[in-house]
C-alpha positions as CSV (number, residue, x, y, z in Angstrom):
1,X,194.5,97.5,132.4
2,X,192.8,100.7,131.3
3,X,189.2,100.7,130.1
4,X,190.4,102.1,126.8
5,X,192.7,99.2,126.2
6,X,190.0,96.7,127.1
7,X,187.6,98.3,124.7
8,X,190.2,98.4,121.9
9,X,191.0,94.7,122.4
10,X,187.5,93.8,121.4
11,X,188.5,94.8,117.9
12,X,190.7,91.7,117.6
13,X,187.8,89.4,118.4
14,X,185.3,91.3,116.1
15,X,187.3,92.1,112.9
16,X,187.0,88.9,111.0
17,X,183.2,88.6,111.5
18,X,182.9,92.3,110.6
19,X,184.7,91.7,107.3
20,X,182.9,88.4,106.6
21,X,179.5,90.1,107.0
22,X,180.5,93.0,104.8
23,X,181.8,90.8,101.9
24,X,179.1,88.2,102.1
25,X,176.4,90.9,102.1
26,X,178.2,92.8,99.4
27,X,178.1,95.9,101.5
28,X,180.5,98.9,101.0
29,X,181.2,99.1,104.7
30,X,180.4,97.7,108.1
31,X,180.8,99.0,111.6
32,X,180.2,98.2,115.3
33,X,180.5,99.8,118.6
34,X,183.3,98.3,120.7
35,X,182.1,100.1,123.9
36,X,181.9,103.4,125.7
37,X,184.5,105.2,127.8
38,X,183.9,108.0,130.3
39,X,186.6,110.6,130.1
40,X,188.1,112.4,133.2
41,X,185.8,115.4,132.4
42,X,182.7,113.2,132.5
43,X,182.2,113.2,128.7
44,X,181.2,109.8,127.3
45,X,182.7,108.6,124.0
46,X,181.9,105.6,121.9
47,X,184.8,103.6,120.4
48,X,183.8,102.3,117.0
49,X,185.4,99.8,114.6
50,X,184.6,100.4,110.9
51,X,185.8,98.7,107.8
52,X,185.1,100.3,104.4
53,X,185.9,99.7,100.7
54,X,185.0,103.2,99.8
55,X,188.1,105.2,99.1
56,X,186.2,108.4,99.8
57,X,185.9,107.2,103.4
58,X,189.5,106.3,103.9
59,X,191.3,108.1,106.7
60,X,194.8,109.4,106.4
61,X,197.2,107.2,108.3
62,X,200.6,105.7,108.7
63,X,200.1,103.1,106.0
64,X,201.1,103.3,102.4
65,X,199.7,106.1,100.3
66,X,197.2,105.0,97.7
67,X,196.0,106.9,94.7
68,X,192.5,105.6,93.8
69,X,191.6,108.3,91.2
């Protein structure tokens, strides 16, 4: 298994606690590092998991389109 897949799989174990901490603390968002990867060119990247309730921080994606304005 590639390192990228191993790092990404941590999200499954972390997501519920991340959401719980965000809602219980009445925070707008919460985020953690899932780990680091070294690319073939030697560059190091950090893989992050972020949850947010701020529509201004929402990313475009494959999900349904929402109009929050």
